[in-house]
PDB file of N, CA, C and O in Angstrom, chain B, residues numbered from 101:
ATOM      1  N   MET B 101       0.813  -1.187   0.000  1.00  0.00           N
ATOM      2  CA  MET B 101       0.000   0.000   0.000  1.00  0.00           C
ATOM      3  C   MET B 101       0.861   1.257   0.000  1.00  0.00           C
ATOM      4  O   MET B 101       0.503   2.260  -0.616  1.00  0.00           O
ATOM      5  N   ARG B 102       1.985   1.201   0.685  1.00  0.00           N
ATOM      6  CA  ARG B 102       2.844   2.380   0.759  1.00  0.00           C
ATOM      7  C   ARG B 102       3.359   2.762  -0.629  1.00  0.00           C
ATOM      8  O   ARG B 102       3.432   3.945  -0.964  1.00  0.00           O
ATOM      9  N   ASN B 103       3.714   1.762  -1.430  1.00  0.00           N
ATOM     10  CA  ASN B 103       4.219   2.044  -2.773  1.00  0.00           C
ATOM     11  C   ASN B 103       3.136   2.589  -3.691  1.00  0.00           C
ATOM     12  O   ASN B 103       3.437   3.315  -4.638  1.00  0.00           O
ATOM     13  N   ILE B 104       1.893   2.253  -3.428  1.00  0.00           N
ATOM     14  CA  ILE B 104       0.818   2.684  -4.329  1.00  0.00           C
ATOM     15  C   ILE B 104       0.469   4.151  -4.129  1.00  0.00           C
ATOM     16  O   ILE B 104       0.422   4.902  -5.103  1.00  0.00           O
ATOM     17  N   GLY B 105       0.225   4.585  -2.892  1.00  0.00           N
ATOM     18  CA  GLY B 105      -0.336   5.912  -2.730  1.00  0.00           C
ATOM     19  C   GLY B 105       0.381   6.881  -1.827  1.00  0.00           C
ATOM     20  O   GLY B 105       0.146   8.084  -1.933  1.00  0.00           O
ATOM     21  N   VAL B 106       1.244   6.420  -0.944  1.00  0.00           N
ATOM     22  CA  VAL B 106       1.827   7.310   0.046  1.00  0.00           C
ATOM     23  C   VAL B 106       2.971   8.128  -0.528  1.00  0.00           C
ATOM     24  O   VAL B 106       3.176   9.273  -0.122  1.00  0.00           O
ATOM     25  N   GLU B 107       3.704   7.570  -1.447  1.00  0.00           N
ATOM     26  CA  GLU B 107       4.902   8.236  -1.957  1.00  0.00           C
ATOM     27  C   GLU B 107       4.627   9.146  -3.155  1.00  0.00           C
ATOM     28  O   GLU B 107       5.473   9.260  -4.042  1.00  0.00           O
ATOM     29  N   PHE B 108       3.488   9.782  -3.197  1.00  0.00           N
ATOM     30  CA  PHE B 108       3.159  10.638  -4.321  1.00  0.00           C
ATOM     31  C   PHE B 108       3.363  12.112  -4.010  1.00  0.00           C
ATOM     32  O   PHE B 108       3.020  12.958  -4.836  1.00  0.00           O
ATOM     33  N   GLY B 109       3.906  12.444  -2.858  1.00  0.00           N
ATOM     34  CA  GLY B 109       4.040  13.835  -2.433  1.00  0.00           C
ATOM     35  C   GLY B 109       4.867  14.700  -3.361  1.00  0.00           C
ATOM     36  O   GLY B 109       4.520  15.857  -3.596  1.00  0.00           O
ATOM     37  N   SER B 110       5.954  14.163  -3.892  1.00  0.00           N
ATOM     38  CA  SER B 110       6.798  14.980  -4.772  1.00  0.00           C
ATOM     39  C   SER B 110       6.108  15.283  -6.094  1.00  0.00           C
ATOM     40  O   SER B 110       6.238  16.389  -6.618  1.00  0.00           O
ATOM     41  N   ALA B 111       5.384  14.330  -6.633  1.00  0.00           N
ATOM     42  CA  ALA B 111       4.672  14.575  -7.893  1.00  0.00           C
ATOM     43  C   ALA B 111       3.590  15.627  -7.696  1.00  0.00           C
ATOM     44  O   ALA B 111       3.395  16.488  -8.555  1.00  0.00           O
ATOM     45  N   CYS B 112       2.904  15.564  -6.597  1.00  0.00           N
ATOM     46  CA  CYS B 112       1.855  16.536  -6.310  1.00  0.00           C
ATOM     47  C   CYS B 112       2.455  17.921  -6.064  1.00  0.00           C
ATOM     48  O   CYS B 112       1.887  18.929  -6.485  1.00  0.00           O
ATOM     49  N   GLY B 113       3.587  17.970  -5.393  1.00  0.00           N
ATOM     50  CA  GLY B 113       4.244  19.244  -5.138  1.00  0.00           C
ATOM     51  C   GLY B 113       4.734  19.925  -6.404  1.00  0.00           C
ATOM     52  O   GLY B 113       4.635  21.145  -6.536  1.00  0.00           O
ATOM     53  N   ASP B 114       5.262  19.142  -7.334  1.00  0.00           N
ATOM     54  CA  ASP B 114       5.728  19.699  -8.603  1.00  0.00           C
ATOM     55  C   ASP B 114       4.577  20.308  -9.394  1.00  0.00           C
ATOM     56  O   ASP B 114       4.680  21.429  -9.891  1.00  0.00           O
ATOM     57  N   ARG B 115       3.502  19.578  -9.504  1.00  0.00           N
ATOM     58  CA  ARG B 115       2.349  20.082 -10.246  1.00  0.00           C
ATOM     59  C   ARG B 115       1.712  21.267  -9.539  1.00  0.00           C
ATOM     60  O   ARG B 115       1.215  22.190 -10.186  1.00  0.00           O
ATOM     61  N   GLY B 116       1.727  21.243  -8.221  1.00  0.00           N
ATOM     62  CA  GLY B 116       1.144  22.339  -7.458  1.00  0.00           C
ATOM     63  C   GLY B 116       1.903  23.638  -7.600  1.00  0.00           C
ATOM     64  O   GLY B 116       1.294  24.706  -7.667  1.00  0.00           O
ATOM     65  N   SER B 117       3.234  23.566  -7.649  1.00  0.00           N
ATOM     66  CA  SER B 117       4.018  24.793  -7.781  1.00  0.00           C
ATOM     67  C   SER B 117       3.811  25.446  -9.139  1.00  0.00           C
ATOM     68  O   SER B 117       3.745  26.672  -9.232  1.00  0.00           O
ATOM     69  N   VAL B 118       3.708  24.651 -10.182  1.00  0.00           N
ATOM     70  CA  VAL B 118       3.430  25.208 -11.522  1.00  0.00           C
ATOM     71  C   VAL B 118       2.041  25.832 -11.535  1.00  0.00           C
ATOM     72  O   VAL B 118       1.846  26.913 -12.090  1.00  0.00           O
ATOM     73  N   HIS B 119       1.090  25.158 -10.931  1.00  0.00           N
ATOM     74  CA  HIS B 119      -0.276  25.674 -10.913  1.00  0.00           C
ATOM     75  C   HIS B 119      -0.358  26.989 -10.135  1.00  0.00           C
ATOM     76  O   HIS B 119      -1.067  27.905 -10.553  1.00  0.00           O
ATOM     77  N   ARG B 120       0.350  27.094  -9.019  1.00  0.00           N
ATOM     78  CA  ARG B 120       0.342  28.342  -8.247  1.00  0.00           C
ATOM     79  C   ARG B 120       0.918  29.499  -9.059  1.00  0.00           C
ATOM     80  O   ARG B 120       0.394  30.612  -9.019  1.00  0.00           O
ATOM     81  N   ALA B 121       1.982  29.238  -9.783  1.00  0.00           N
ATOM     82  CA  ALA B 121       2.597  30.300 -10.590  1.00  0.00           C
ATOM     83  C   ALA B 121       1.648  30.764 -11.692  1.00  0.00           C
ATOM     84  O   ALA B 121       1.522  31.965 -11.931  1.00  0.00           O
ATOM     85  N   VAL B 122       0.991  29.844 -12.354  1.00  0.00           N
ATOM     86  CA  VAL B 122       0.057  30.202 -13.427  1.00  0.00           C
ATOM     87  C   VAL B 122      -1.133  30.979 -12.873  1.00  0.00           C
ATOM     88  O   VAL B 122      -1.587  31.943 -13.489  1.00  0.00           O
ATOM     89  N   THR B 123      -1.635  30.567 -11.723  1.00  0.00           N
ATOM     90  CA  THR B 123      -2.766  31.272 -11.111  1.00  0.00           C
ATOM     91  C   THR B 123      -2.385  32.701 -10.746  1.00  0.00           C
ATOM     92  O   THR B 123      -3.178  33.617 -10.956  1.00  0.00           O
ATOM     93  N   ALA B 124      -1.198  32.908 -10.209  1.00  0.00           N
ATOM     94  CA  ALA B 124      -0.757  34.257  -9.848  1.00  0.00           C
ATOM     95  C   ALA B 124      -0.606  35.143 -11.079  1.00  0.00           C
ATOM     96  O   ALA B 124      -1.005  36.307 -11.061  1.00  0.00           O
ATOM     97  N   VAL B 125      -0.032  34.598 -12.142  1.00  0.00           N
ATOM     98  CA  VAL B 125       0.145  35.388 -13.371  1.00  0.00           C
ATOM     99  C   VAL B 125      -1.211  35.750 -13.975  1.00  0.00           C
ATOM    100  O   VAL B 125      -1.412  36.889 -14.399  1.00  0.00           O
ATOM    101  N   GLN B 126      -2.133  34.806 -14.020  1.00  0.00           N
ATOM    102  CA  GLN B 126      -3.454  35.089 -14.577  1.00  0.00           C
ATOM    103  C   GLN B 126      -4.222  36.093 -13.739  1.00  0.00           C
ATOM    104  O   GLN B 126      -4.919  36.951 -14.281  1.00  0.00           O
ATOM    105  N   THR B 127      -4.103  35.996 -12.429  1.00  0.00           N
ATOM    106  CA  THR B 127      -4.795  36.948 -11.557  1.00  0.00           C
ATOM    107  C   THR B 127      -4.269  38.351 -11.772  1.00  0.00           C
ATOM    108  O   THR B 127      -5.049  39.298 -11.871  1.00  0.00           O
ATOM    109  N   ARG B 128      -2.963  38.497 -11.845  1.00  0.00           N
ATOM    110  CA  ARG B 128      -2.364  39.820 -12.059  1.00  0.00           C
ATOM    111  C   ARG B 128      -2.736  40.389 -13.429  1.00  0.00           C
ATOM    112  O   ARG B 128      -2.966  41.591 -13.562  1.00  0.00           O
ATOM    113  N   TYR B 129      -2.793  39.540 -14.430  1.00  0.00           N
ATOM    114  CA  TYR B 129      -3.117  39.994 -15.788  1.00  0.00           C
ATOM    115  C   TYR B 129      -4.569  40.461 -15.880  1.00  0.00           C
ATOM    116  O   TYR B 129      -4.862  41.436 -16.573  1.00  0.00           O
ATOM    117  N   GLN B 130      -5.476  39.777 -15.191  1.00  0.00           N
ATOM    118  CA  GLN B 130      -6.892  40.098 -15.315  1.00  0.00           C
ATOM    119  C   GLN B 130      -7.318  41.304 -14.488  1.00  0.00           C
ATOM    120  O   GLN B 130      -8.342  41.918 -14.786  1.00  0.00           O
ATOM    121  N   LEU B 131      -6.563  41.653 -13.463  1.00  0.00           N
ATOM    122  CA  LEU B 131      -6.892  42.816 -12.661  1.00  0.00           C
ATOM    123  C   LEU B 131      -6.271  44.064 -13.281  1.00  0.00           C
ATOM    124  O   LEU B 131      -5.331  43.968 -14.070  1.00  0.00           O
ATOM    125  N   PHE B 132      -6.790  45.216 -12.930  1.00  0.00           N
ATOM    126  CA  PHE B 132      -6.243  46.455 -13.477  1.00  0.00           C
ATOM    127  C   PHE B 132      -4.899  46.783 -12.835  1.00  0.00           C
ATOM    128  O   PHE B 132      -4.537  46.195 -11.816  1.00  0.00           O
ATOM    129  N   GLY B 133      -4.171  47.705 -13.417  1.00  0.00           N
ATOM    130  CA  GLY B 133      -2.791  47.976 -13.038  1.00  0.00           C
ATOM    131  C   GLY B 133      -2.578  48.563 -11.650  1.00  0.00           C
ATOM    132  O   GLY B 133      -1.464  48.484 -11.131  1.00  0.00           O
ATOM    133  N   GLY B 134      -3.583  49.139 -11.035  1.00  0.00           N
ATOM    134  CA  GLY B 134      -3.407  49.778  -9.740  1.00  0.00           C
ATOM    135  C   GLY B 134      -3.505  48.857  -8.543  1.00  0.00           C
ATOM    136  O   GLY B 134      -3.450  49.319  -7.403  1.00  0.00           O
ATOM    137  N   VAL B 135      -3.647  47.574  -8.774  1.00  0.00           N
ATOM    138  CA  VAL B 135      -3.813  46.623  -7.672  1.00  0.00           C
ATOM    139  C   VAL B 135      -2.451  46.268  -7.089  1.00  0.00           C
ATOM    140  O   VAL B 135      -1.503  46.011  -7.831  1.00  0.00           O
ATOM    141  N   GLN B 136      -2.352  46.252  -5.765  1.00  0.00           N
ATOM    142  CA  GLN B 136      -1.097  45.887  -5.113  1.00  0.00           C
ATOM    143  C   GLN B 136      -0.842  44.387  -5.276  1.00  0.00           C
ATOM    144  O   GLN B 136      -1.774  43.594  -5.415  1.00  0.00           O
ATOM    145  N   LEU B 137       0.438  44.019  -5.255  1.00  0.00           N
ATOM    146  CA  LEU B 137       0.804  42.613  -5.421  1.00  0.00           C
ATOM    147  C   LEU B 137       0.349  41.748  -4.249  1.00  0.00           C
ATOM    148  O   LEU B 137       0.153  40.543  -4.410  1.00  0.00           O
ATOM    149  N   SER B 138       0.181  42.347  -3.076  1.00  0.00           N
ATOM    150  CA  SER B 138      -0.305  41.561  -1.943  1.00  0.00           C
ATOM    151  C   SER B 138      -1.736  41.078  -2.173  1.00  0.00           C
ATOM    152  O   SER B 138      -2.109  40.006  -1.694  1.00  0.00           O
ATOM    153  N   VAL B 139      -2.523  41.839  -2.884  1.00  0.00           N
ATOM    154  CA  VAL B 139      -3.885  41.419  -3.209  1.00  0.00           C
ATOM    155  C   VAL B 139      -3.857  40.234  -4.160  1.00  0.00           C
ATOM    156  O   VAL B 139      -4.665  39.315  -4.029  1.00  0.00           O
ATOM    157  N   VAL B 140      -2.936  40.246  -5.113  1.00  0.00           N
ATOM    158  CA  VAL B 140      -2.789  39.123  -6.029  1.00  0.00           C
ATOM    159  C   VAL B 140      -2.418  37.856  -5.256  1.00  0.00           C
ATOM    160  O   VAL B 140      -2.929  36.775  -5.549  1.00  0.00           O
ATOM    161  N   GLY B 141      -1.538  37.989  -4.281  1.00  0.00           N
ATOM    162  CA  GLY B 141      -1.163  36.848  -3.458  1.00  0.00           C
ATOM    163  C   GLY B 141      -2.334  36.292  -2.666  1.00  0.00           C
ATOM    164  O   GLY B 141      -2.496  35.076  -2.567  1.00  0.00           O
ATOM    165  N   LEU B 142      -3.152  37.171  -2.102  1.00  0.00           N
ATOM    166  CA  LEU B 142      -4.321  36.718  -1.339  1.00  0.00           C
ATOM    167  C   LEU B 142      -5.325  35.995  -2.229  1.00  0.00           C
ATOM    168  O   LEU B 142      -5.855  34.950  -1.852  1.00  0.00           O
ATOM    169  N   ILE B 143      -5.581  36.548  -3.400  1.00  0.00           N
ATOM    170  CA  ILE B 143      -6.534  35.916  -4.317  1.00  0.00           C
ATOM    171  C   ILE B 143      -6.012  34.560  -4.778  1.00  0.00           C
ATOM    172  O   ILE B 143      -6.770  33.591  -4.832  1.00  0.00           O
ATOM    173  N   SER B 144      -4.742  34.484  -5.108  1.00  0.00           N
ATOM    174  CA  SER B 144      -4.160  33.218  -5.555  1.00  0.00           C
ATOM    175  C   SER B 144      -4.205  32.175  -4.450  1.00  0.00           C
ATOM    176  O   SER B 144      -4.538  31.017  -4.702  1.00  0.00           O
ATOM    177  N   ARG B 145      -3.875  32.572  -3.243  1.00  0.00           N
ATOM    178  CA  ARG B 145      -3.888  31.632  -2.120  1.00  0.00           C
ATOM    179  C   ARG B 145      -5.282  31.077  -1.866  1.00  0.00           C
ATOM    180  O   ARG B 145      -5.458  29.868  -1.717  1.00  0.00           O
ATOM    181  N   GLN B 146      -6.257  31.951  -1.819  1.00  0.00           N
ATOM    182  CA  GLN B 146      -7.618  31.501  -1.570  1.00  0.00           C
ATOM    183  C   GLN B 146      -8.109  30.572  -2.679  1.00  0.00           C
ATOM    184  O   GLN B 146      -8.757  29.561  -2.410  1.00  0.00           O
ATOM    185  N   SER B 147      -7.803  30.915  -3.896  1.00  0.00           N
ATOM    186  CA  SER B 147      -8.239  30.095  -5.027  1.00  0.00           C
ATOM    187  C   SER B 147      -7.630  28.706  -4.977  1.00  0.00           C
ATOM    188  O   SER B 147      -8.326  27.713  -5.189  1.00  0.00           O
ATOM    189  N   ILE B 148      -6.348  28.629  -4.703  1.00  0.00           N
ATOM    190  CA  ILE B 148      -5.656  27.335  -4.715  1.00  0.00           C
ATOM    191  C   ILE B 148      -6.044  26.489  -3.514  1.00  0.00           C
ATOM    192  O   ILE B 148      -6.363  25.311  -3.672  1.00  0.00           O
ATOM    193  N   ILE B 149      -6.022  27.053  -2.337  1.00  0.00           N
ATOM    194  CA  ILE B 149      -6.268  26.266  -1.127  1.00  0.00           C
ATOM    195  C   ILE B 149      -7.721  25.821  -1.041  1.00  0.00           C
ATOM    196  O   ILE B 149      -7.995  24.653  -0.763  1.00  0.00           O
ATOM    197  N   LEU B 150      -8.641  26.725  -1.273  1.00  0.00           N
ATOM    198  CA  LEU B 150     -10.044  26.403  -1.052  1.00  0.00           C
ATOM    199  C   LEU B 150     -10.680  25.617  -2.190  1.00  0.00           C
ATOM    200  O   LEU B 150     -11.556  24.787  -1.945  1.00  0.00           O
ATOM    201  N   GLU B 151     -10.262  25.859  -3.423  1.00  0.00           N
ATOM    202  CA  GLU B 151     -10.961  25.255  -4.546  1.00  0.00           C
ATOM    203  C   GLU B 151     -10.139  24.207  -5.281  1.00  0.00           C
ATOM    204  O   GLU B 151     -10.604  23.088  -5.500  1.00  0.00           O
ATOM    205  N   LEU B 152      -8.938  24.563  -5.656  1.00  0.00           N
ATOM    206  CA  LEU B 152      -8.205  23.701  -6.575  1.00  0.00           C
ATOM    207  C   LEU B 152      -7.219  22.748  -5.921  1.00  0.00           C
ATOM    208  O   LEU B 152      -6.875  21.723  -6.510  1.00  0.00           O
ATOM    209  N   GLY B 153      -6.760  23.057  -4.727  1.00  0.00           N
ATOM    210  CA  GLY B 153      -5.787  22.192  -4.061  1.00  0.00           C
ATOM    211  C   GLY B 153      -6.279  20.771  -3.836  1.00  0.00           C
ATOM    212  O   GLY B 153      -5.606  19.827  -4.248  1.00  0.00           O
ATOM    213  N   PRO B 154      -7.424  20.587  -3.199  1.00  0.00           N
ATOM    214  CA  PRO B 154      -7.923  19.227  -3.001  1.00  0.00           C
ATOM    215  C   PRO B 154      -8.251  18.506  -4.299  1.00  0.00           C
ATOM    216  O   PRO B 154      -8.058  17.295  -4.403  1.00  0.00           O
ATOM    217  N   LEU B 155      -8.739  19.235  -5.281  1.00  0.00           N
ATOM    218  CA  LEU B 155      -9.058  18.619  -6.567  1.00  0.00           C
ATOM    219  C   LEU B 155      -7.813  18.094  -7.258  1.00  0.00           C
ATOM    220  O   LEU B 155      -7.798  16.957  -7.731  1.00  0.00           O
ATOM    221  N   LEU B 156      -6.771  18.906  -7.323  1.00  0.00           N
ATOM    222  CA  LEU B 156      -5.537  18.471  -7.974  1.00  0.00           C
ATOM    223  C   LEU B 156      -4.870  17.329  -7.213  1.00  0.00           C
ATOM    224  O   LEU B 156      -4.319  16.416  -7.827  1.00  0.00           O
ATOM    225  N   THR B 157      -4.915  17.372  -5.896  1.00  0.00           N
ATOM    226  CA  THR B 157      -4.346  16.276  -5.110  1.00  0.00           C
ATOM    227  C   THR B 157      -5.080  14.970  -5.404  1.00  0.00           C
ATOM    228  O   THR B 157      -4.447  13.927  -5.569  1.00  0.00           O
ATOM    229  N   GLY B 158      -6.392  15.020  -5.469  1.00  0.00           N
ATOM    230  CA  GLY B 158      -7.170  13.827  -5.785  1.00  0.00           C
ATOM    231  C   GLY B 158      -6.884  13.292  -7.171  1.00  0.00           C
ATOM    232  O   GLY B 158      -6.796  12.078  -7.359  1.00  0.00           O
ATOM    233  N   LEU B 159      -6.735  14.181  -8.150  1.00  0.00           N
ATOM    234  CA  LEU B 159      -6.437  13.735  -9.508  1.00  0.00           C
ATOM    235  C   LEU B 159      -5.061  13.096  -9.611  1.00  0.00           C
ATOM    236  O   LEU B 159      -4.901  12.067 -10.268  1.00  0.00           O
ATOM    237  N   VAL B 160      -4.076  13.691  -8.972  1.00  0.00           N
ATOM    238  CA  VAL B 160      -2.727  13.128  -9.003  1.00  0.00           C
ATOM    239  C   VAL B 160      -2.704  11.775  -8.299  1.00  0.00           C
ATOM    240  O   VAL B 160      -2.108  10.823  -8.803  1.00  0.00           O
ATOM    241  N   LEU B 161      -3.342  11.687  -7.151  1.00  0.00           N
ATOM    242  CA  LEU B 161      -3.380  10.420  -6.416  1.00  0.00           C
ATOM    243  C   LEU B 161      -4.105   9.343  -7.216  1.00  0.00           C
ATOM    244  O   LEU B 161      -3.653   8.199  -7.247  1.00  0.00           O
ATOM    245  N   THR B 162      -5.206   9.678  -7.853  1.00  0.00           N
ATOM    246  CA  THR B 162      -5.940   8.713  -8.667  1.00  0.00           C
ATOM    247  C   THR B 162      -5.096   8.203  -9.820  1.00  0.00           C
ATOM    248  O   THR B 162      -5.094   7.004 -10.099  1.00  0.00           O
ATOM    249  N   GLY B 163      -4.388   9.080 -10.486  1.00  0.00           N
ATOM    250  CA  GLY B 163      -3.527   8.666 -11.590  1.00  0.00           C
ATOM    251  C   GLY B 163      -2.395   7.762 -11.142  1.00  0.00           C
ATOM    252  O   GLY B 163      -2.084   6.772 -11.805  1.00  0.00           O
ATOM    253  N   ARG B 164      -1.785   8.094 -10.029  1.00  0.00           N
ATOM    254  CA  ARG B 164      -0.669   7.268  -9.540  1.00  0.00           C
ATOM    255  C   ARG B 164      -1.141   5.910  -9.055  1.00  0.00           C
ATOM    256  O   ARG B 164      -0.485   4.902  -9.315  1.00  0.00           O
ATOM    257  N   VAL B 165      -2.266   5.866  -8.354  1.00  0.00           N
ATOM    258  CA  VAL B 165      -2.782   4.585  -7.880  1.00  0.00           C
ATOM    259  C   VAL B 165      -3.177   3.710  -9.060  1.00  0.00           C
ATOM    260  O   VAL B 165      -2.884   2.514  -9.071  1.00  0.00           O
ATOM    261  N   GLY B 166      -3.836   4.292 -10.048  1.00  0.00           N
ATOM    262  CA  GLY B 166      -4.222   3.526 -11.232  1.00  0.00           C
ATOM    263  C   GLY B 166      -3.020   2.972 -11.976  1.00  0.00           C
ATOM    264  O   GLY B 166      -3.040   1.828 -12.429  1.00  0.00           O
ATOM    265  N   ALA B 167      -1.977   3.773 -12.104  1.00  0.00           N
ATOM    266  CA  ALA B 167      -0.769   3.308 -12.793  1.00  0.00           C
ATOM    267  C   ALA B 167      -0.090   2.187 -12.010  1.00  0.00           C
ATOM    268  O   ALA B 167       0.374   1.214 -12.605  1.00  0.00           O
ATOM    269  N   ARG B 168      -0.028   2.309 -10.696  1.00  0.00           N
ATOM    270  CA  ARG B 168       0.609   1.262  -9.888  1.00  0.00           C
ATOM    271  C   ARG B 168      -0.197  -0.036  -9.924  1.00  0.00           C
ATOM    272  O   ARG B 168       0.385  -1.117 -10.014  1.00  0.00           O
ATOM    273  N   ILE B 169      -1.509   0.052  -9.855  1.00  0.00           N
ATOM    274  CA  ILE B 169      -2.334  -1.151  -9.909  1.00  0.00           C
ATOM    275  C   ILE B 169      -2.201  -1.823 -11.270  1.00  0.00           C
ATOM    276  O   ILE B 169      -2.118  -3.049 -11.350  1.00  0.00           O
ATOM    277  N   THR B 170      -2.181  -1.035 -12.337  1.00  0.00           N
ATOM    278  CA  THR B 170      -1.996  -1.594 -13.676  1.00  0.00           C
ATOM    279  C   THR B 170      -0.650  -2.287 -13.801  1.00  0.00           C
ATOM    280  O   THR B 170      -0.556  -3.348 -14.418  1.00  0.00           O
ATOM    281  N   ALA B 171       0.385  -1.707 -13.229  1.00  0.00           N
ATOM    282  CA  ALA B 171       1.698  -2.334 -13.268  1.00  0.00           C
ATOM    283  C   ALA B 171       1.712  -3.639 -12.491  1.00  0.00           C
ATOM    284  O   ALA B 171       2.349  -4.604 -12.915  1.00  0.00           O
ATOM    285  N   GLU B 172       1.018  -3.684 -11.359  1.00  0.00           N
ATOM    286  CA  GLU B 172       0.945  -4.925 -10.587  1.00  0.00           C
ATOM    287  C   GLU B 172       0.198  -6.011 -11.356  1.00  0.00           C
ATOM    288  O   GLU B 172       0.606  -7.172 -11.342  1.00  0.00           O
ATOM    289  N   ILE B 173      -0.884  -5.644 -12.020  1.00  0.00           N
ATOM    290  CA  ILE B 173      -1.635  -6.626 -12.812  1.00  0.00           C
ATOM    291  C   ILE B 173      -0.784  -7.126 -13.968  1.00  0.00           C
ATOM    292  O   ILE B 173      -0.787  -8.319 -14.271  1.00  0.00           O
ATOM    293  N   GLY B 174      -0.054  -6.223 -14.617  1.00  0.00           N
ATOM    294  CA  GLY B 174       0.813  -6.621 -15.733  1.00  0.00           C
ATOM    295  C   GLY B 174       1.956  -7.513 -15.296  1.00  0.00           C
ATOM    296  O   GLY B 174       2.394  -8.378 -16.055  1.00  0.00           O
ATOM    297  N   ARG B 175       2.441  -7.318 -14.095  1.00  0.00           N
ATOM    298  CA  ARG B 175       3.553  -8.121 -13.594  1.00  0.00           C
ATOM    299  C   ARG B 175       3.115  -9.549 -13.238  1.00  0.00           C
ATOM    300  O   ARG B 175       3.929 -10.472 -13.260  1.00  0.00           O
ATOM    301  N   CYS B 176       1.835  -9.725 -12.913  1.00  0.00           N
ATOM    302  CA  CYS B 176       1.331 -11.059 -12.548  1.00  0.00           C
ATOM    303  C   CYS B 176       1.254 -11.993 -13.752  1.00  0.00           C
ATOM    304  O   CYS B 176       1.356 -13.208 -13.584  1.00  0.00           O
ATOM    305  N   GLY B 177       1.078 -11.469 -14.941  1.00  0.00           N
ATOM    306  CA  GLY B 177       0.856 -12.301 -16.119  1.00  0.00           C
ATOM    307  C   GLY B 177       2.072 -12.681 -16.806  1.00  0.00           C
ATOM    308  O   GLY B 177       2.018 -13.384 -17.815  1.00  0.00           O
TER     309      GLY B 177
END
């Protein structure tokens, strides 16, 4: 079980850091020029933590578990 789902932290962290950067750039681009950068940080944080963080973690975990189970089935034959 440990090999299937527990060791996925680095893959999730890599995808999460790219997603955070893209969210910050899009937020800054869509707001008008007079907005302080601290506001962009607050909006990005709320968006990622409350809405997209759990979703992306679930998707990454599902993909890794599916790949590991498929590899185990392939190894049995």
